[in-house]
C-alpha positions, 0 to 999 in steps of 0.5 A: 402191161398190167399184171396180176400175181396170184399168191401170198408167199415168199415165191410170189414176193420174189416174182413181184420183186422181179416183175416190178423191174420190167420196163414193160410194166404199167401196173402190178397187182397181187391177190392176196399178197402179203406185207412185203408184196404190198410195198411193190404192188396193189394187193387185193384180199382174194384167196388164190383158190377163189377162181371166181374172185380171181376171174372177176378181179382180172376182168375189173383190172383189165389185166394183160397177164395173170401169173399164178404162183401156187400149185393148188389153184392150178390143179383146181383149174384156175388157168382154164377159168381165166383162159375161157374169158380170153385172159392171158395166163402164165400157168398150166391147165388143170389137165397139164397140172396133173403132172404135179397133182398126181404122181401116178399120172406123172409116172405114166407120162414119164414112161411114155416119154421115156424119161428116166425116173425112180422105179415104182415098187409093188410093195412097201419094203425098206429101203424105199420112198413112200409118197402121197399121190396128190398134193402135200405142200412138199411134205408128202415124201417119206424116205424110209431106210429102216422099218421104223421109218416105213411104219411111221410114213405109212401111219402119217399117210393113212389120213390121206384118202388118196393113193400111196406111191412106193418107189425105189430109193435113189442116192445122189445129189438133188437138183431142182431144174426150172424150164419156161414152157409155151406148150411146145418149147422149153427154155432153161430158167436155171437150177438150184439145190434146196434143203427139204429137211427141217433140221441141220444135217438133213435130219427131221421131217420134210418141209416145204423147203428150208433154204436153197442155193443157185445155180446148182449146175452150169448153163450148158448142163441145165440146157442139156437136162431140159432137152433130155427131161422137160422136152420129151414130157412137154411133147407127151403132154401135148400128144395127150391134149394137155399142152403145158404152158407155164413153169415146169420144174423137175426135181432130179436125182443125179445118180451114178447111173445118170439123172433120174426124175424124182417129181415134176411140179407145175409152178415155180419152186419155193424157196428155189425161186427166191435164189434163182430170180436175183441171178436172172438178167433178162426181163422176166415179164417179157419171158413169162408173157412170151410163154403165155402167148405160145411164143418162146421159139427164139427166147433165151434167159440171160444169167449173171455169173454170181451165186445166190443163197436163200435161208428160210426163217421159220416158226419154232414148231414148223413144219408141224405148227405155225406161229401167228401174232409174234412181233417181228423186228430187224427186217430193215436192218437185214435189208440194209446189209444188202439181203433180199428179205422175201416175206412168206408168212407175215401180216400187219397188225396196225403198224406192227409186222407179225408172224402169220405162218410156218415159213416166215421169211426167205432171206437171199443174198448174192455174191461172187461165190457161194461162200460169199453169198452164204455169209451175206445171207446169214448176216441178214438172217441174224438181223431178224428176231421174233419169238421162237424163230428157227433156221438151219445153219448148214444151208449151202455149206457143202457148196460153199466148200466146193462140193457141188452136183455133177452130171458125171 
């Protein structure tokens, strides 16, 4: 199979790494890719949001499958443009991608599907959660326990021309749950727990994610949650004429009253993907192709019994600022420890690897326990250096101590 992966971050590097292991693969391409991806695939300088460019490249390469990584091109209709020309795509239509593109739409779908979620509030009053209705790169959610936090959230969201959604504040551990979908069937693809806040102790602003560990719940629990959460939403989207084909990701809060959906995403999560994919023993390419063909009825994903921990290495000013041009050293040393170093914001200046973003790497290690995986991941992180580099020190700390999410 000739495959094109669309995107340039750590999630896409992890997807390319996993797809490269498939016996069915004949050619692997990426657009635009990054230096880490370039070691495994042929990279083409076309932006993920350039639908016309991606379409032209797909036809030129005569690809058998396009895998779309980021949410923005999906919400803008990239998958629709490709399908109009008969190109097989793993990724939802623009109509189905509204499940992430509009939180108000997601609320409507969940209400119709009778999927438990946080209640929407008529006014912003603490305690509450305030969200941008549209896409915000994982940074549009503000948890407000004090009036000062609420005032700051409303000020931050004022620049967004879209609607603001106010919800009740739920308490409990969060879990990210992935499901492969073919428009009718949903197959559990594992769970993870990510760390959204910028600083240790879950302090500071929300980010795209500073780390993750997997699996957050066992296989039986994941399959039960997919049946209760993803399957009804899949059926409701189909009823509305927007069948979902791709990766449907539910962000769940495990409250004392049971699981509640915080949000849906229409693509692989980042950095959860970097933690989950090393645990999948199935041929990922065959699974994605089956979903894209609408043929998941008999598919199941197999997983190792190990655990994985991912630590994100970021620029010093992230999430407010990025870093570009700082020389990076030690990636080869980190990889020699056994860690997977997934490039997220890097570039090549001649022969030098340099920073090129906010989140620079996602360093993942696998071990028989969370504690082992965590120790190995941090050993890899500590091998890498660049000016101003920063990372959280408490990723998966509680899980390593045996405190893990429970369905009750």
